[in-house]
N, C-alpha and C positions, 0 to 999 in steps of 0.2 A: 062292094068294098072289100079290100083284102082282109083277110082274117088276121087279128092281132097276133103279134109274136108271142109265142109261148115262153114260159120260164126257161132259164138256162138249163142246159142238159146236166143232169146229176153227175158228180165227179165219179171217176172210175175208181175201182179198188186200189189201183196203183197210186193214184193221186192221194187218196185218203191215207195210205200208209206213209207216203212221203211227208204229208202234212203232219202226221202223227209223230214221225221221226224228228221233224223240225221242232215241233212243240216240246218233245222230250229233251231234245238237245238244248233248247233254250232253257228248259227247266233245270237241266243239269249245269249249264254254263253260268246262269245267274247266281246260284249259291256259291259256285267256285269263285266268281268275280267278287262277290260280297265278302267271302272269307279272305281272299287275297287282299282286298282293299282294307279289311279290318286288320289283317296281319301287318300290312304296310303302315297303317296309321299307328298301330301299337309300337312298331319298330321305330318310327319317326319320333313318337313321344319319348321312348326310351333313350334315343340318341340325343334329343333335346335336353332331357333331364340330366344325362351324363355330361353334356357340354356345359350346362348351367352349373353343375357341381364343380366341374373343372375350373370354370371361370371364377367361381366363388373361392375355391381353394387357392387359385393363383392370387386373387385379391388379398386374401387373408395372409398368404405368405409374404406378399409385397408389403402389407401393413406391418407385419412383424419385422421385416428387414428395415423398413423406414423407422420404426420405433427403436430398433437396436442401433441404427446409425445415429439417430437423434440423441439417444442416451450416451453413446460413445463420444459424440461431439460435445455434449454438455460436460461429461467427465473431463475431456481434454481442456475445455474452457476453464473449468474450476481449477484444474491442475496448473494451467498457465497463469491464472490470476494469483494463485498461492505462490507460485515460483516468482512472479513479478513482485509481489509484496515482500517476499523473503529477500529478493535481490535489492529492493529499495531500502529495506532495513539494514542489510549488510553494507550497501553503498553509503547510506547516511552515517553509519557507525565508522566506516573507514574515513569519510570526509571529516567527521568530528575529531577522530584520532589524529588525522593528518594536520588539521587546523590547530589542534591543541599542541601537537609536536612543533609546528611552525612557530606558534606563539612562544612556547618555552625556549626554543632555540633563539628566537629574536631577543627574548629577555636575557638569556644567558650571554649572548654575544654583544649586547648593548653596552655602551660605556657606563661605568659605575657612577653613582651619585656621590658627591662629596659632602661630608657631614662634620660639623664641629659641635662639640658638647659645651655645656656652660663653664667648664673649667679649662677650656682652650684646647682640648684634645681633638685631633682631626682624624677622620676615618674615610676610607674608600668603601662605600656600601654597594655590593653587587646589585644591579638593577632588578634582577629577578626576585630579590628578597625585599626590596623596599619600594616597588612600584605602586603598592597600595598603602593606604593609611594604616591598616591593621598590621601589614608587614613591617612598616616603619616603627610602629609602637613596639613590636616584638624585638626588632633590632636594637632599639634604644634600651629596652629592659635588659637585654643580654650584655651590652657593653657597659651598662651602669650597675650591674649586679655587684661589683666589688667596690663601688664608690658610694658612700653613705648619702652624700648630698644629692646625687643624681637619682639614687634609688628612692629617696624621699620625695623628690619632685615627681618621679614617675608614679609612685604610689598614690600621691595626692592629686595628680593631674595638674599641678601648678606650674605649667610651662607652656610656651608657645614654640612653634616651629616657624622659622622665618626664611624667606627666599631672598637672596641678595642682601642679607644683613638686616633689612628693615621692613620687609613686606610679610605680614602675618599670613600664614596659609591655613584657611579653615579646613577641617577634616573632609567636608563634602566636596571641596575643590582640589584636593590633593592630586588626583590623577590628571586634572586639566592644567595644573600650574607647575608640576614638577616633571622633569624629563631627564633622560640619561645625560650626565655631565653637570646637572644643576648643583649649586652650592646651597645647602640647607644648614641653618644654624639653630641650635636649641637655646632658648633663653628662659630663665626663671621669670615668672610674671611679677615678682617683687622688685625686679631691677628696672630702673628707668631707662637704661640704655642697653645696647647689645653687649653680649659678654666679651670681655677682653681676656687676654692671656695672662691671668694672675693666678696666685696660689689658691687652692681650694679653701684654705682656712679663711682667706679674705672674703671669698664669696659666701662662706658660711656665716661670717660675722655680719655681712651686709644684709643677708636674708633675715638674720635674727633681728636686726634693728628695724627692718621694714615691717616685720610681723608684730614687733612691740609697739 
């Protein structure tokens, strides 16, 4: 039988040196690769942290801008509301003033009311002075201030105001019954009939008899 193959021939010194060089090179390269990888990882982490800070800063800046814009919009809304309220107040005041002026003009330009007192005197009463019951009372008091019998009637309230000679006008219906151009007659309540154009002395005697 053939003799078994002997073990491989031992490496030559040249091969040993080459293998040693390769091992040394590998030993040198591995730490360098590890250091390079470590530096690369550290640089990447730093870059990511920097990018994260930049993003956060941009978000914070945007939030500040949004808050400022919202605040400005709210200020504008409040200002506009106040301006609108002020405009409404001014407009309402103007409308009320114009309406009042129109009413006053209508009253002043309306036909006067015709009035006859108990002693037969006739007056043309401007409508803007006598369109209310209170205004009519003031007008009667003024025209009767120099006549004792009329002043007494006014003071005691012992008289009626009649429309069209025979229709008594209640105070609360004055404004719905009397109009520009109406004829209103003042009559003492002691008299049984509307006043006629007689002397004041006759009226005074008649009133005296009625009260007796």
